PAVEX-794878 format. One record per residue (C-alpha): x, y, z. Coordinates in steps of 0.1 Angstrom, whole numbers. Layout:
// PAVEX-794878
@px: X; py: Y; pz: Z
...
This chain:
// PAVEX-794878
@px: 1241; py: 1104; pz: 900
@px: 1253; py: 1068; pz: 904
@px: 1256; py: 1050; pz: 938
@px: 1283; py: 1025; pz: 944
@px: 1273; py: 1012; pz: 978
@px: 1282; py: 1041; pz: 1002
@px: 1301; py: 1064; pz: 977
@px: 1280; py: 1086; pz: 955
@px: 1295; py: 1093; pz: 920
@px: 1286; py: 1118; pz: 894
@px: 1295; py: 1103; pz: 860
@px: 1315; py: 1121; pz: 833
@px: 1298; py: 1137; pz: 804
@px: 1313; py: 1108; pz: 783
@px: 1308; py: 1077; pz: 804
@px: 1320; py: 1055; pz: 776
@px: 1355; py: 1067; pz: 781
@px: 1357; py: 1058; pz: 818
@px: 1335; py: 1029; pz: 830
@px: 1334; py: 1026; pz: 868
@px: 1311; py: 997; pz: 868
@px: 1336; py: 973; pz: 852
@px: 1360; py: 978; pz: 881
@px: 1336; py: 969; pz: 909
@px: 1353; py: 936; pz: 914
@px: 1387; py: 953; pz: 916
@px: 1374; py: 978; pz: 942
@px: 1357; py: 953; pz: 963
@px: 1387; py: 930; pz: 965
@px: 1409; py: 960; pz: 974
@px: 1385; py: 971; pz: 1002
@px: 1385; py: 935; pz: 1016
@px: 1424; py: 934; pz: 1016
@px: 1425; py: 969; pz: 1031
@px: 1402; py: 960; pz: 1059
@px: 1423; py: 930; pz: 1068
@px: 1454; py: 951; pz: 1067
@px: 1440; py: 976; pz: 1091
@px: 1432; py: 949; pz: 1116
@px: 1465; py: 930; pz: 1112
@px: 1484; py: 962; pz: 1115
@px: 1468; py: 969; pz: 1148
@px: 1475; py: 934; pz: 1160
@px: 1512; py: 937; pz: 1150
@px: 1515; py: 970; pz: 1168
@px: 1500; py: 957; pz: 1200
@px: 1522; py: 926; pz: 1199
@px: 1552; py: 949; pz: 1194
@px: 1543; py: 970; pz: 1224
@px: 1538; py: 940; pz: 1247
@px: 1572; py: 925; pz: 1237
@px: 1588; py: 959; pz: 1241
@px: 1573; py: 963; pz: 1276
@px: 1584; py: 928; pz: 1285
@px: 1619; py: 937; pz: 1274
@px: 1622; py: 967; pz: 1295
@px: 1608; py: 948; pz: 1325
@px: 1636; py: 922; pz: 1321
@px: 1613; py: 893; pz: 1313
@px: 1635; py: 882; pz: 1284
@px: 1670; py: 871; pz: 1283
@px: 1694; py: 891; pz: 1261
@px: 1693; py: 865; pz: 1233
@px: 1656; py: 863; pz: 1234
@px: 1652; py: 900; pz: 1232
@px: 1673; py: 902; pz: 1201
@px: 1652; py: 876; pz: 1184
@px: 1620; py: 894; pz: 1193
@px: 1633; py: 928; pz: 1182
@px: 1644; py: 912; pz: 1149
@px: 1609; py: 899; pz: 1143
@px: 1594; py: 933; pz: 1151
@px: 1617; py: 951; pz: 1127
@px: 1604; py: 930; pz: 1099
@px: 1568; py: 937; pz: 1106
@px: 1564; py: 973; pz: 1118
@px: 1575; py: 1007; pz: 1104
@px: 1608; py: 1023; pz: 1112
@px: 1594; py: 1050; pz: 1134
@px: 1579; py: 1025; pz: 1158
@px: 1612; py: 1007; pz: 1162
@px: 1632; py: 1039; pz: 1170
@px: 1608; py: 1048; pz: 1198
@px: 1622; py: 1042; pz: 1233
@px: 1593; py: 1053; pz: 1254
@px: 1578; py: 1023; pz: 1273
@px: 1544; py: 1038; pz: 1276
@px: 1517; py: 1027; pz: 1252
@px: 1522; py: 1044; pz: 1218
@px: 1492; py: 1054; pz: 1197
@px: 1491; py: 1039; pz: 1163
@px: 1483; py: 1065; pz: 1137
@px: 1456; py: 1056; pz: 1111
@px: 1470; py: 1042; pz: 1079
@px: 1475; py: 1068; pz: 1052
@px: 1464; py: 1058; pz: 1017
@px: 1476; py: 1070; pz: 983
@px: 1456; py: 1064; pz: 951
@px: 1481; py: 1073; pz: 925
@px: 1458; py: 1074; pz: 895
@px: 1424; py: 1084; pz: 908
@px: 1404; py: 1097; pz: 878
@px: 1369; py: 1104; pz: 892
@px: 1381; py: 1095; pz: 928
@px: 1354; py: 1067; pz: 933
@px: 1379; py: 1043; pz: 947
@px: 1394; py: 1068; pz: 971
@px: 1358; py: 1078; pz: 983
@px: 1350; py: 1041; pz: 989
@px: 1382; py: 1037; pz: 1010
@px: 1374; py: 1067; pz: 1031
@px: 1337; py: 1059; pz: 1037
@px: 1337; py: 1021; pz: 1039
@px: 1370; py: 1011; pz: 1057
@px: 1369; py: 1017; pz: 1094
@px: 1400; py: 1031; pz: 1109
@px: 1414; py: 1045; pz: 1077
@px: 1432; py: 1078; pz: 1078
@px: 1439; py: 1104; pz: 1051
@px: 1433; py: 1093; pz: 1015
@px: 1452; py: 1112; pz: 988
@px: 1439; py: 1110; pz: 952
@px: 1462; py: 1121; pz: 924
@px: 1458; py: 1126; pz: 887
@px: 1475; py: 1146; pz: 860
@px: 1443; py: 1153; pz: 840
@px: 1426; py: 1186; pz: 849
@px: 1391; py: 1174; pz: 840
@px: 1396; py: 1143; pz: 862
@px: 1408; py: 1163; pz: 892
@px: 1378; py: 1186; pz: 889
@px: 1354; py: 1157; pz: 888
@px: 1372; py: 1141; pz: 918
@px: 1368; py: 1173; pz: 938
@px: 1332; py: 1176; pz: 928
@px: 1326; py: 1140; pz: 940
@px: 1343; py: 1147; pz: 973
@px: 1320; py: 1175; pz: 980
@px: 1290; py: 1155; pz: 969
@px: 1298; py: 1127; pz: 994
@px: 1295; py: 1149; pz: 1025
@px: 1317; py: 1158; pz: 1055
@px: 1334; py: 1124; pz: 1059
@px: 1348; py: 1125; pz: 1024
@px: 1358; py: 1162; pz: 1027
@px: 1377; py: 1155; pz: 1059
@px: 1396; py: 1124; pz: 1047
@px: 1400; py: 1127; pz: 1009
@px: 1420; py: 1153; pz: 991
@px: 1427; py: 1155; pz: 954
@px: 1458; py: 1169; pz: 937
@px: 1467; py: 1177; pz: 901
@px: 1502; py: 1163; pz: 899
@px: 1523; py: 1137; pz: 882
@px: 1520; py: 1106; pz: 904
@px: 1557; py: 1096; pz: 898
@px: 1570; py: 1130; pz: 910
@px: 1546; py: 1130; pz: 940
@px: 1556; py: 1095; pz: 951
@px: 1594; py: 1103; pz: 948
@px: 1590; py: 1134; pz: 969
@px: 1571; py: 1115; pz: 996
@px: 1593; py: 1085; pz: 1005
@px: 1579; py: 1059; pz: 1029
@px: 1550; py: 1082; pz: 1037
@px: 1520; py: 1061; pz: 1028
@px: 1509; py: 1028; pz: 1044
@px: 1489; py: 1018; pz: 1013
@px: 1497; py: 1028; pz: 977
@px: 1471; py: 1018; pz: 951
@px: 1485; py: 1017; pz: 916
@px: 1458; py: 1010; pz: 889
@px: 1468; py: 1025; pz: 856
@px: 1452; py: 1020; pz: 822
@px: 1478; py: 996; pz: 807
@px: 1512; py: 988; pz: 822
@px: 1523; py: 1000; pz: 857
@px: 1560; py: 996; pz: 849
@px: 1567; py: 1034; pz: 846
@px: 1553; py: 1039; pz: 881
@px: 1569; py: 1010; pz: 900
@px: 1602; py: 1027; pz: 907
@px: 1586; py: 1056; pz: 926
@px: 1558; py: 1035; pz: 941
@px: 1582; py: 1011; pz: 959
@px: 1599; py: 1041; pz: 975
@px: 1566; py: 1057; pz: 986
@px: 1553; py: 1027; pz: 1007
@px: 1561; py: 1028; pz: 1044
@px: 1578; py: 998; pz: 1060
@px: 1553; py: 970; pz: 1064
@px: 1529; py: 988; pz: 1042
@px: 1510; py: 974; pz: 1012
@px: 1514; py: 981; pz: 975
@px: 1483; py: 973; pz: 954
@px: 1492; py: 971; pz: 917
@px: 1471; py: 963; pz: 886
@px: 1483; py: 955; pz: 851
@px: 1458; py: 955; pz: 822
@px: 1482; py: 949; pz: 794
@px: 1476; py: 912; pz: 793
@px: 1484; py: 909; pz: 756
@px: 1519; py: 919; pz: 765
@px: 1522; py: 899; pz: 797
@px: 1507; py: 867; pz: 782
@px: 1532; py: 864; pz: 753
@px: 1516; py: 884; pz: 725
@px: 1546; py: 907; pz: 723
@px: 1575; py: 891; pz: 742
@px: 1600; py: 918; pz: 734
@px: 1577; py: 945; pz: 747
@px: 1572; py: 926; pz: 779
@px: 1609; py: 922; pz: 784
@px: 1615; py: 960; pz: 779
@px: 1587; py: 968; pz: 804
@px: 1590; py: 941; pz: 830
@px: 1624; py: 925; pz: 825
@px: 1610; py: 890; pz: 817
@px: 1602; py: 871; pz: 786
@px: 1567; py: 856; pz: 786
@px: 1556; py: 822; pz: 771
@px: 1523; py: 813; pz: 754
@px: 1505; py: 786; pz: 772
@px: 1474; py: 778; pz: 792
@px: 1492; py: 791; pz: 823
@px: 1500; py: 825; pz: 807
@px: 1478; py: 845; pz: 830
@px: 1495; py: 830; pz: 861
@px: 1528; py: 836; pz: 845
@px: 1517; py: 873; pz: 840
@px: 1511; py: 875; pz: 878
@px: 1546; py: 861; pz: 885
@px: 1563; py: 884; pz: 860
@px: 1547; py: 914; pz: 876
@px: 1558; py: 902; pz: 911
@px: 1594; py: 896; pz: 899
@px: 1594; py: 931; pz: 884
@px: 1582; py: 947; pz: 916
@px: 1608; py: 928; pz: 936
@px: 1635; py: 940; pz: 912
@px: 1625; py: 976; pz: 917
@px: 1623; py: 972; pz: 955
@px: 1658; py: 955; pz: 958
@px: 1674; py: 986; pz: 943
@px: 1664; py: 1005; pz: 974
@px: 1673; py: 977; pz: 999
@px: 1637; py: 966; pz: 1001
@px: 1619; py: 934; pz: 994
@px: 1583; py: 922; pz: 990
@px: 1561; py: 896; pz: 1006
@px: 1531; py: 887; pz: 984
@px: 1497; py: 886; pz: 1002
@px: 1473; py: 880; pz: 974
@px: 1478; py: 877; pz: 936
@px: 1447; py: 873; pz: 914
@px: 1437; py: 874; pz: 877
@px: 1402; py: 886; pz: 873
@px: 1383; py: 898; pz: 843
@px: 1407; py: 916; pz: 820
@px: 1436; py: 923; pz: 844
@px: 1460; py: 910; pz: 870
@px: 1463; py: 925; pz: 904
@px: 1488; py: 919; pz: 932
@px: 1489; py: 929; pz: 969
@px: 1524; py: 928; pz: 984
@px: 1538; py: 941; pz: 1017
@px: 1570; py: 961; pz: 1015
@px: 1599; py: 958; pz: 1040
@px: 1632; py: 977; pz: 1042
@px: 1668; py: 971; pz: 1054
@px: 1667; py: 995; pz: 1084
@px: 1700; py: 1011; pz: 1092
@px: 1695; py: 1018; pz: 1129
@px: 1727; py: 1022; pz: 1149
@px: 1713; py: 1004; pz: 1179
@px: 1703; py: 973; pz: 1159
@px: 1726; py: 976; pz: 1128
@px: 1741; py: 942; pz: 1130
@px: 1708; py: 926; pz: 1141
@px: 1688; py: 941; pz: 1112
@px: 1716; py: 935; pz: 1087
@px: 1714; py: 898; pz: 1094
@px: 1677; py: 897; pz: 1088
@px: 1667; py: 921; pz: 1061
@px: 1700; py: 917; pz: 1041
@px: 1695; py: 879; pz: 1041
@px: 1659; py: 884; pz: 1029
@px: 1672; py: 904; pz: 1000
@px: 1698; py: 878; pz: 992
@px: 1670; py: 853; pz: 990
@px: 1656; py: 871; pz: 960
@px: 1674; py: 849; pz: 934
@px: 1660; py: 818; pz: 952
@px: 1625; py: 831; pz: 945
@px: 1631; py: 836; pz: 907
@px: 1632; py: 809; pz: 880
@px: 1634; py: 805; pz: 843
@px: 1607; py: 784; pz: 825
@px: 1614; py: 758; pz: 798
@px: 1583; py: 750; pz: 778
@px: 1583; py: 722; pz: 753
@px: 1570; py: 732; pz: 719
@px: 1556; py: 698; pz: 712
@px: 1538; py: 689; pz: 744
@px: 1527; py: 705; pz: 777
@px: 1558; py: 696; pz: 796
@px: 1574; py: 726; pz: 814
@px: 1603; py: 727; pz: 838
@px: 1617; py: 755; pz: 861
@px: 1653; py: 764; pz: 865
@px: 1661; py: 784; pz: 897
@px: 1685; py: 813; pz: 894
@px: 1704; py: 804; pz: 926
@px: 1709; py: 779; pz: 953
@px: 1723; py: 779; pz: 989
@px: 1745; py: 757; pz: 1010
@px: 1751; py: 759; pz: 1047
@px: 1783; py: 772; pz: 1060
@px: 1794; py: 751; pz: 1090
@px: 1821; py: 761; pz: 1115
@px: 1838; py: 742; pz: 1143
@px: 1831; py: 754; pz: 1178
@px: 1861; py: 749; pz: 1201
@px: 1854; py: 749; pz: 1239
@px: 1885; py: 748; pz: 1261
@px: 1889; py: 752; pz: 1299
@px: 1922; py: 766; pz: 1310
@px: 1935; py: 757; pz: 1345
@px: 1960; py: 786; pz: 1347
@px: 1935; py: 814; pz: 1340
@px: 1905; py: 795; pz: 1353
@px: 1883; py: 805; pz: 1324
@px: 1869; py: 791; pz: 1292
@px: 1886; py: 800; pz: 1260
@px: 1870; py: 797; pz: 1226
@px: 1900; py: 802; pz: 1203
@px: 1932; py: 782; pz: 1203
@px: 1951; py: 811; pz: 1187
@px: 1940; py: 833; pz: 1216
@px: 1958; py: 811; pz: 1242
@px: 1986; py: 792; pz: 1223
@px: 2011; py: 820; pz: 1227
@px: 2006; py: 824; pz: 1264
@px: 1998; py: 790; pz: 1278
@px: 2010; py: 755; pz: 1272
@px: 1989; py: 725; pz: 1262
@px: 1994; py: 710; pz: 1297
@px: 1974; py: 739; pz: 1312
@px: 1942; py: 728; pz: 1294
@px: 1918; py: 706; pz: 1314
@px: 1894; py: 697; pz: 1286
@px: 1889; py: 702; pz: 1249
@px: 1856; py: 698; pz: 1231
@px: 1848; py: 702; pz: 1194
@px: 1813; py: 707; pz: 1181
@px: 1802; py: 716; pz: 1145
@px: 1777; py: 743; pz: 1144
@px: 1759; py: 765; pz: 1118
@px: 1778; py: 798; pz: 1118
@px: 1753; py: 826; pz: 1126
@px: 1727; py: 807; pz: 1106
@px: 1746; py: 818; pz: 1075
@px: 1742; py: 805; pz: 1040
@px: 1764; py: 806; pz: 1010
@px: 1747; py: 817; pz: 978
@px: 1757; py: 800; pz: 946
@px: 1745; py: 800; pz: 910
@px: 1717; py: 774; pz: 903
@px: 1726; py: 741; pz: 888
@px: 1717; py: 738; pz: 852
@px: 1706; py: 732; pz: 826
@px: 1674; py: 718; pz: 841
@px: 1665; py: 701; pz: 808
@px: 1684; py: 686; pz: 778
@px: 1683; py: 701; pz: 744
@px: 1653; py: 679; pz: 735
@px: 1623; py: 671; pz: 755
@px: 1625; py: 637; pz: 772
@px: 1588; py: 631; pz: 766
@px: 1583; py: 640; pz: 730
@px: 1617; py: 648; pz: 716
@px: 1609; py: 684; pz: 706
@px: 1628; py: 716; pz: 715
@px: 1622; py: 739; pz: 744
@px: 1613; py: 776; pz: 745
@px: 1627; py: 795; pz: 774
@px: 1610; py: 823; pz: 793
@px: 1614; py: 843; pz: 825
@px: 1626; py: 850; pz: 850
@px: 1594; py: 847; pz: 869
@px: 1585; py: 847; pz: 906
@px: 1585; py: 810; pz: 916
@px: 1579; py: 815; pz: 953
@px: 1543; py: 814; pz: 967
@px: 1521; py: 842; pz: 955
@px: 1496; py: 841; pz: 983
@px: 1497; py: 842; pz: 1021
@px: 1472; py: 816; pz: 1032
@px: 1468; py: 832; pz: 1067
@px: 1458; py: 865; pz: 1051
@px: 1435; py: 847; pz: 1026
@px: 1417; py: 831; pz: 1055
@px: 1413; py: 864; pz: 1073
@px: 1401; py: 881; pz: 1042
@px: 1376; py: 854; pz: 1035
@px: 1362; py: 856; pz: 1071
@px: 1359; py: 893; pz: 1068
@px: 1341; py: 892; pz: 1034
@px: 1317; py: 865; pz: 1046
@px: 1308; py: 884; pz: 1077
@px: 1301; py: 916; pz: 1057
@px: 1286; py: 902; pz: 1026
@px: 1260; py: 929; pz: 1024
@px: 1287; py: 956; pz: 1021
@px: 1303; py: 941; pz: 989
@px: 1284; py: 947; pz: 957
@px: 1305; py: 920; pz: 940
@px: 1304; py: 896; pz: 969
@px: 1296; py: 865; pz: 948
@px: 1326; py: 871; pz: 925
@px: 1353; py: 880; pz: 950
@px: 1342; py: 852; pz: 974
@px: 1344; py: 827; pz: 946
@px: 1379; py: 839; pz: 937
@px: 1391; py: 839; pz: 973
@px: 1377; py: 805; pz: 979
@px: 1395; py: 790; pz: 949
@px: 1427; py: 808; pz: 958
@px: 1426; py: 794; pz: 994
@px: 1426; py: 759; pz: 979
@px: 1455; py: 763; pz: 956
@px: 1488; py: 745; pz: 963
@px: 1510; py: 773; pz: 975
@px: 1544; py: 760; pz: 964
@px: 1536; py: 749; pz: 929
@px: 1543; py: 775; pz: 902
@px: 1521; py: 774; pz: 870
@px: 1497; py: 746; pz: 861
@px: 1487; py: 720; pz: 836
@px: 1456; py: 719; pz: 814
@px: 1439; py: 685; pz: 812
@px: 1424; py: 693; pz: 778
@px: 1458; py: 703; pz: 764
@px: 1473; py: 670; pz: 776
@px: 1445; py: 651; pz: 758
@px: 1449; py: 673; pz: 727
@px: 1485; py: 663; pz: 725
@px: 1477; py: 626; pz: 726
@px: 1445; py: 630; pz: 705
@px: 1425; py: 610; pz: 731
@px: 1392; py: 615; pz: 749
@px: 1396; py: 634; pz: 781
@px: 1391; py: 618; pz: 815
@px: 1370; py: 637; pz: 839
@px: 1388; py: 661; pz: 862
@px: 1378; py: 640; pz: 892
@px: 1393; py: 609; pz: 877
@px: 1425; py: 626; pz: 867
@px: 1429; py: 643; pz: 901
@px: 1422; py: 609; pz: 918
@px: 1449; py: 592; pz: 898
@px: 1475; py: 618; pz: 908
@px: 1464; py: 615; pz: 945
@px: 1465; py: 577; pz: 943
@px: 1500; py: 580; pz: 929
@px: 1510; py: 598; pz: 961
@px: 1511; py: 634; pz: 949
@px: 1491; py: 665; pz: 956
@px: 1468; py: 682; pz: 932
@px: 1446; py: 713; pz: 933
@px: 1427; py: 736; pz: 910
@px: 1437; py: 772; pz: 902
@px: 1417; py: 804; pz: 902
@px: 1431; py: 814; pz: 868
@px: 1416; py: 787; pz: 847
@px: 1387; py: 763; pz: 856
@px: 1404; py: 735; pz: 836
@px: 1438; py: 742; pz: 852
@px: 1454; py: 717; pz: 876
@px: 1483; py: 723; pz: 899
@px: 1504; py: 693; pz: 910
@px: 1538; py: 685; pz: 925
@px: 1540; py: 654; pz: 904
@px: 1568; py: 654; pz: 878
@px: 1559; py: 654; pz: 841
@px: 1570; py: 618; pz: 837
@px: 1543; py: 607; pz: 862
@px: 1517; py: 629; pz: 845
@px: 1524; py: 613; pz: 811
@px: 1525; py: 578; pz: 826
@px: 1490; py: 584; pz: 839
@px: 1478; py: 595; pz: 805
@px: 1495; py: 565; pz: 789
@px: 1475; py: 542; pz: 812
@px: 1443; py: 561; pz: 803
@px: 1450; py: 557; pz: 766
@px: 1455; py: 519; pz: 771
@px: 1419; py: 517; pz: 783
@px: 1407; py: 543; pz: 757
@px: 1426; py: 536; pz: 725
@px: 1433; py: 564; pz: 700
@px: 1436; py: 563; pz: 662
@px: 1470; py: 558; pz: 646
@px: 1490; py: 590; pz: 642
@px: 1521; py: 600; pz: 622
@px: 1552; py: 587; pz: 640
@px: 1568; py: 621; pz: 642
@px: 1538; py: 636; pz: 661
@px: 1544; py: 644; pz: 698
@px: 1515; py: 622; pz: 709
@px: 1529; py: 592; pz: 690
@px: 1563; py: 596; pz: 706
@px: 1548; py: 598; pz: 741
@px: 1525; py: 569; pz: 736
@px: 1553; py: 548; pz: 721
@px: 1569; py: 545; pz: 755
@px: 1555; py: 521; pz: 780
@px: 1545; py: 534; pz: 815
@px: 1575; py: 529; pz: 837
@px: 1571; py: 512; pz: 871
@px: 1579; py: 537; pz: 897
@px: 1573; py: 538; pz: 935
@px: 1565; py: 573; pz: 946
@px: 1588; py: 585; pz: 973
@px: 1559; py: 599; pz: 993
@px: 1536; py: 569; pz: 992
@px: 1533; py: 532; pz: 989
@px: 1511; py: 536; pz: 958
@px: 1526; py: 526; pz: 924
@px: 1527; py: 553; pz: 898
@px: 1520; py: 528; pz: 871
@px: 1496; py: 514; pz: 864
@px: 1476; py: 544; pz: 873
@px: 1448; py: 540; pz: 897
@px: 1417; py: 560; pz: 886
@px: 1396; py: 550; pz: 916
@px: 1379; py: 581; pz: 931
@px: 1400; py: 596; pz: 959
@px: 1385; py: 614; pz: 989
@px: 1405; py: 646; pz: 982
@px: 1397; py: 646; pz: 945
@px: 1371; py: 673; pz: 951
@px: 1379; py: 705; pz: 968
@px: 1358; py: 718; pz: 997
@px: 1341; py: 743; pz: 974
@px: 1332; py: 716; pz: 949
@px: 1319; py: 694; pz: 977
@px: 1296; py: 722; pz: 988
@px: 1287; py: 729; pz: 952
@px: 1298; py: 765; pz: 954
@px: 1302; py: 785; pz: 922
@px: 1338; py: 792; pz: 917
@px: 1339; py: 807; pz: 881
@px: 1311; py: 831; pz: 875
@px: 1301; py: 844; pz: 840
@px: 1305; py: 880; pz: 831
@px: 1275; py: 900; pz: 844
@px: 1267; py: 916; pz: 810
@px: 1278; py: 917; pz: 774
@px: 1308; py: 936; pz: 763
@px: 1323; py: 933; pz: 798
@px: 1358; py: 946; pz: 799
@px: 1381; py: 976; pz: 796
@px: 1367; py: 1006; pz: 776
@px: 1388; py: 1029; pz: 755
@px: 1416; py: 1050; pz: 769
@px: 1405; py: 1085; pz: 778
@px: 1407; py: 1108; pz: 748
@px: 1402; py: 1082; pz: 721
@px: 1375; py: 1087; pz: 695
@px: 1348; py: 1061; pz: 692
@px: 1342; py: 1047; pz: 657
@px: 1324; py: 1017; pz: 642
@px: 1355; py: 995; pz: 647
@px: 1349; py: 996; pz: 684
@px: 1315; py: 979; pz: 682
@px: 1329; py: 946; pz: 694
@px: 1345; py: 963; pz: 724
@px: 1318; py: 987; pz: 735
@px: 1287; py: 973; pz: 719
@px: 1266; py: 988; pz: 691
@px: 1245; py: 1009; pz: 715
@px: 1275; py: 1027; pz: 728
@px: 1288; py: 1033; pz: 693
@px: 1255; py: 1046; pz: 679
@px: 1249; py: 1068; pz: 710
@px: 1284; py: 1083; pz: 711
@px: 1286; py: 1120; pz: 704
@px: 1317; py: 1124; pz: 682
@px: 1317; py: 1159; pz: 667
@px: 1351; py: 1155; pz: 651
@px: 1340; py: 1126; pz: 630
@px: 1310; py: 1123; pz: 608
@px: 1287; py: 1094; pz: 615
@px: 1295; py: 1064; pz: 593
@px: 1270; py: 1037; pz: 584
@px: 1278; py: 1003; pz: 597
@px: 1292; py: 978; pz: 572
@px: 1264; py: 952; pz: 575
@px: 1238; py: 979; pz: 567
@px: 1258; py: 989; pz: 536
@px: 1259; py: 954; pz: 523
@px: 1221; py: 950; pz: 527
@px: 1216; py: 982; pz: 508
@px: 1236; py: 968; pz: 479
@px: 1215; py: 936; pz: 478
@px: 1182; py: 955; pz: 479
@px: 1192; py: 979; pz: 451
@px: 1172; py: 967; pz: 420
@px: 1199; py: 979; pz: 396
@px: 1226; py: 961; pz: 414
@px: 1206; py: 929; pz: 416
@px: 1201; py: 930; pz: 378
């Protein structure tokens, strides 16, 4: 028996096929998000009831009521909106679905550790896994037996036959979640959360671009930012599936940890309620129309680290002229000249006023301007690779991150992986929210073949130039900045002037970049000059976590940390690098004879006296 905090778990007969210990960070992060969701869901419900009561009491004007109802429809589920009873409605506990449960450990932890949680449904299409899950449910006592139930069923069929039934859907497959997304986005209730994991990072990070496009509808690029790009590809794919059913997502938290990426998104729907049809159409429909504004293509230079984003769409405001006319003959105000021109004469009008206004806050959606880059890179003269589309809108909700951090910090004893998830959340909270992807300082220096400035010096130079800069939770050497690439290369040119490099071939990217003199530019957001660069240490060059000397990137807790083999695979000597020699030597594989390791065979040949002669 193994104890994972409060949930007791009986391991499989072959623990090498399914390792629960490797996913402790994943489960702890999910529990932290789920606890925050339960509390925020309760706050939203109470806020809705108070506004609803005030509406019935006549405390709002008609226009204010419409705005409040519109906000509520975006936050709460449809059943709460349709209710007309002014008495306080009870909020049912959130219902959770773990689509791929295996042994059921995650479902058991949800039921036993998250206060206020309702029913937890665990699914799997493997008979052995379902039997193990039911055995673990009984082993965890009455609380688990009351809340957790296990079913032997295909998760896709189950989610399709239970639309908008679950407040939380946890999707954590071995490999790609793409085949489950279409049914998962339909199973989440309005305002609910979809937790989704993808472990096929070799595909998402550019190892097999054509496979990634077939699964996720986006083409990845290889680069230091590939793991963040994997997050944004997954978000774009989920949004695409949701839009097909008049739904859209709002990302809460998106992280890359260990050997996988995991996203937490809220799901909202275009509600077709007869009482609020026009009102809801204007809000949810416009949110769905904004999807192309959240997606971008990426142009990556093949010679240097320069990358540029091309938005899929743009918007312009539609203005209309408001005409206010007072008619003496009818003693009323008329808002349309056509309405009165056939009945009255112009002499019957007392006053006429014209005022431009934004028509119903409407926007006109147009294709994005392009191309964003010329055929050749303006910095090094090389060609561009194009990838995407990716999610270019913010991937975190800073308000949620603050709430999750506060909850984790107040209950640190209840998280086995507290150090790891607190470090990740702290780094996420300090990221620039509106800057997609990031740069690598070492890659910049590698292009120029120069010594690298310290991260503090480089960040200071960007800040002194009037731009913002932050780290990223994906890579300890990654830097996010809203500075254009021309400013970044100007800073590096100034650095090389003080730290000369050896002569390079003239066709090298670094030579082309250094051949240009730093241009004198005045940053539009500051009085600092972008060139020459100022490497004096800035106050904001260190994050709060770095100032407090908090660990942000922790090492793996043990050797051979990572995903194990897919269930059903046979362990052979070729898996030694993945599982470790002990797991290979101790594995019981009746279908395959034991094979001696290759190093031992070589030593036997050397020790053989006949062979040595």
